[in-house]
N, C-alpha and C positions, 0 to 999 in steps of 0.2 A: 806541470812544470817540465821543462826540458833543458838539459845542459847542451848547448851548441858547441861542438868540438871541431868544427870545420871539416877538413879532409881526412882526419884521423879515424881509423876503424874503431868503433865503439868496443869491439871485442878485445882490443889491445889496451883498454882503459879500465881503471877501477873508479867507481863513483861512491861517494859517501855524503849523504844529505843529513844535516843536523839543524834543528832537532828532528828526530825521526818520528815524533808524535804525529799521529793522523796521516802518515804516509803509508801507502800500500807496500812499497818496497824501497827502503832508503838506500839500497845499493844499486839501483838501476839508473839509467840515463834519464828516464822520464817518469818519475813516480807520480801517482795520482793522490791528491789530497782528499781524504774521506770527508772531513768536516772540520772547520775551525770556528771557535766562538770568538776569539780575540785576535787582533792584529798580530801577526807572527812574521818574524824574519827568518828565512831559511838560507843556509849556506851550503853550497855544494863544493866538495873538494874532488878534483879530478886528477888521478895519477896516470901517467903514460910512461911506459918503459920500452926502450929499444936499444939494442946493442950495449946492454949493461948500464945505460944511463936512464935516470928517472926524472921526469919533469912533473911538477905538481902545480896546479893552478886552482884558485878559489874565486868564487863569485857569490854574491848574495842577492836574494830577491825578497821583497817585502810584500806580504799578502795582507791587504787591509780589509777589515770588516766594518760594517756599520749596520745599525738596525733602523729601519724606516717603518713607522706605524701610520697607516692610512686609515683614518676613521671613516665609517660609512653612514654615520648618523650623528646629528647634533641638534641642539635646541637653543637657538639664540633668544635673547630677551627673557630668559628664565633665570632669575637671580639665584635660585636654589642650586643650580648646576655648577656654580663656581666658574671654572675656566672654559665653559662649553659654549661661549657666545660667538666664537669665530671658528671657521674650519681651518685647522692648521695640521700639517703633516710633520710629526716629530721625526727628527733625524736628518731632515733635508739641509739643516744649517752646515752640514759637512761638505756640501756641494755648492759651487758657485755657478750661477746662471741657470738654475732650474726654472723651466717655463711651466706655467700653470694656466689652463683654460677651463672655464666652467660654462656649461650650456644648460638652458632650461629644456623642458620636455619637447619643445618645438624646434630645438636646434639653434636657438638664438644665443649668441655668446653674451653672458651676463657678467663675466669677470675674466680678467687676464692679468698676469704679472710675469715679468721677464726674469726676476730674481726672487722667486717665491720662497726659497729657503731662508732668506734674510728678512722676509716680511712678517708682519703680525698675523697673516692669514687672511682668509676671505671673511669679511663682515657683511652678511647679507642685508643688514639694516641699511648700510650705506647705498647699496645697489637696489634697494626696494624689492628684494627677492621675496616671493610668497612661499608659503609652506608647500612642500612637494618634493619630487625626486629630480635630482640634477645629475648631469653626466660630466665627469672630469677627465682631463687629459693632462698628465704630468710628463714632461720631457726632462730626464735627468742626464746631465752630461757624464760621459765616461771616457777614460783614457784608452789608448790603443791596447788591444789585448783582449783576453777573455774576461767576462764578468759572469759570475754565477749568482742567480737570485733564487732564494729559497722562500716560499710563501709559508703561511701559518700551517698549511696542511702537510708541509714537508716536501712539496713538489719543487724540484730544482730545474730551473731554466737557464740555459747557457746562451750568452750573447757574445758575438764577436764584435767588440766595441770599436767604433771609430766615429764618435759623434754623440748622439743622444739615444737613450733607452726610453721607450714610451711605456707609461703605465696608464691604464684607463679603468674606469669603474663608475659606480653611482654613489651619490650621497643623498640621504633622506634628511630633509630639513623640516623639523617639527617646531611649531610655535605653541608654547604652553603658557597660558595666562594665569 
């Protein structure tokens, strides 16, 4: 995060970010967020003094978080698995316009959906998909600015967003009788 102060020399200003939780330096112009679990709104207060006069300005920024869980295996047609009959990505309902494309091992598209987050997911029974490994491409829209993605291993990837963030991987479809 960075407080944009225009033509004013940052050395002549005092910065105060609240809450200071998870910030490396809450008194700097551009603190770094270590990690946040929940959506948090930060407020920066900037004080500028010159010739005995002080000007104070405040601005807020909301950092949103969401958790997306992409399954890599499922077994449709197995009544004992409960809700495992479709391939659905939890957490995508927070995004409008998620594109999903699924390809078989020969690269033939077997499924596509333009607003996958609001869909019921991929039902391979409808598409006649056989047991095997499939390749998926998810394109998740993001606003302008930086997006940080943390995977299950804790690896953080930063995207300079202005459009879609792609996620790719494989899905194993098992049929159990």
